[in-house]
C-alpha positions in Angstrom: 0.0 0.0 0.0 1.3 3.4 -0.9 0.6 6.5 1.3 0.1 9.8 -0.4 1.9 13.1 0.2 1.0 16.4 -1.6 4.0 18.5 -2.6 4.0 22.2 -1.4 6.0 25.1 -2.5 9.2 25.5 -0.5 9.1 28.5 1.8 11.4 29.5 4.6 8.6 29.3 7.2 7.4 25.9 6.1 11.0 24.4 6.0 12.1 26.1 9.3 11.7 23.0 11.4 14.3 21.2 9.3 16.8 23.9 8.2 17.1 26.9 6.1 16.1 27.8 2.5 19.0 29.3 0.5 17.6 32.0 -1.7 17.6 35.7 -2.5 14.8 37.3 -0.6 14.4 40.9 0.6 17.1 43.5 0.0 20.8 42.4 0.1 22.6 42.6 3.4 25.1 44.8 1.7 26.4 45.8 -1.7 30.0 44.8 -2.6 32.2 45.0 -5.7 31.8 48.7 -6.1 28.1 48.4 -5.7 27.7 45.9 -8.6 26.9 42.9 -6.5 24.4 42.3 -3.7 25.4 40.0 -0.8 22.7 38.1 1.2 25.0 37.3 4.1 25.1 34.2 6.3 22.0 32.4 5.0 22.6 29.0 6.7 24.0 27.8 10.0 26.5 25.1 9.0 27.1 22.7 11.9 29.8 20.0 12.0 31.0 17.8 14.9 34.7 17.0 15.1 35.3 17.6 11.4 35.5 20.3 8.7 33.2 21.6 6.0 33.8 20.4 2.5 32.2 21.3 -0.9 31.4 18.3 -3.2 29.7 18.1 -6.6 26.8 15.7 -7.0 25.1 14.6 -10.2 21.9 12.8 -9.8 19.5 11.1 -12.2 16.3 13.1 -12.6 12.9 12.0 -11.3 9.3 12.9 -12.0 6.1 13.2 -10.1 4.4 11.2 -9.0 7.4 10.0 -7.1 7.4 6.9 -4.8 9.9 6.6 -2.0 10.5 4.7 1.2 14.1 5.7 2.1 15.1 8.7 4.2 18.4 9.5 5.9 20.0 11.8 8.4 23.5 12.9 9.2 24.1 12.9 13.0 27.4 14.8 12.9 26.8 17.5 10.4 24.4 19.7 8.4 24.1 19.3 4.7 23.4 22.0 2.1 22.3 21.4 -1.4 22.9 24.2 -3.9 21.6 23.6 -7.5 24.0 24.5 -10.3 21.1 25.1 -12.7 17.8 26.9 -12.4 15.8 23.7 -12.2 13.4 22.8 -9.4 14.0 19.8 -7.2 12.0 17.9 -4.7 12.7 18.2 -0.9 11.4 15.6 1.5 11.9 16.1 5.2 10.5 14.3 8.3 10.3 15.1 12.0 12.1 12.9 14.4 9.8 10.8 16.6 11.9 9.0 19.2 14.9 8.3 17.0 12.8 7.3 13.9 11.4 9.5 11.2 7.7 10.6 11.5 5.4 11.4 8.6 7.3 13.2 5.9 6.5 16.4 4.2 7.3 17.2 0.6 8.3 20.6 -1.0 9.2 21.7 -4.5 11.8 24.4 -5.0 11.3 27.4 -7.3 14.5 26.6 -9.3 16.3 29.5 -7.6 16.5 27.9 -4.1 18.9 25.7 -2.3 18.5 24.2 1.2 20.5 23.5 4.3 19.3 20.5 6.3 20.2 20.8 10.0 22.4 18.2 11.7 20.5 15.0 12.7 17.3 15.9 10.7 15.6 13.2 8.5 15.4 14.0 4.8 14.9 12.3 1.4 17.6 11.6 -1.1 18.6 14.2 -3.7 15.6 14.3 -6.1 16.0 16.7 -9.1 12.9 17.0 -11.3 14.7 18.0 -14.4 18.3 18.1 -15.8 21.1 18.3 -15.4 20.8 17.2 -11.8 24.0 19.0 -10.8 24.5 20.3 -7.2 27.2 21.8 -5.0 26.9 20.1 -1.7 28.4 21.5 1.5 28.7 18.9 4.2 30.9 17.3 6.9 34.2 15.8 5.9 35.6 13.6 8.7 37.0 10.3 9.6 33.9 8.7 11.0 30.6 7.8 9.2 27.9 10.4 9.2 24.9 8.6 7.7 21.9 6.9 9.1 19.2 5.4 6.8 15.6 4.4 7.5 13.2 2.6 5.2 9.5 3.1 5.9 7.5 -0.2 5.9 5.2 1.2 3.2 6.2 3.7 0.5 4.9 7.2 0.1 3.8 8.7 -3.2 4.5 12.4 -3.7 2.0 14.1 -6.1 1.8 17.6 -7.5 
């Protein structure tokens, strides 16, 4: 049996329990480069235990809606930011923690001009671009110890538009 999730537009308020939305909103914090460039300063709280921040490049296969999933993951020792390298929307799935296990997930779709930062130890779906090229810069923890916990729901969820 597949359970249904309706996708919502990604907003900073709706995503706040899980992390930050990386986007240009409101006026820039300051102008730089002789006034030719706006800077929206310090948009995400990166958080890493006993390690350092690293920037990696991910390329994912693209998916489409409806999208069925049963796998979520979390990173106990570090936040993880996904910054698309194209103006294509992607699906964001997040779930609250309920006693060490993920609760009922929620699904968001980005505008194509948004990235996300998922807080340390928060459940989320896998990288799910909805159109190509599926290329992302990812800022996350680089360390000697594993930083991944996976969970499979006993029944899949279907995300619909």
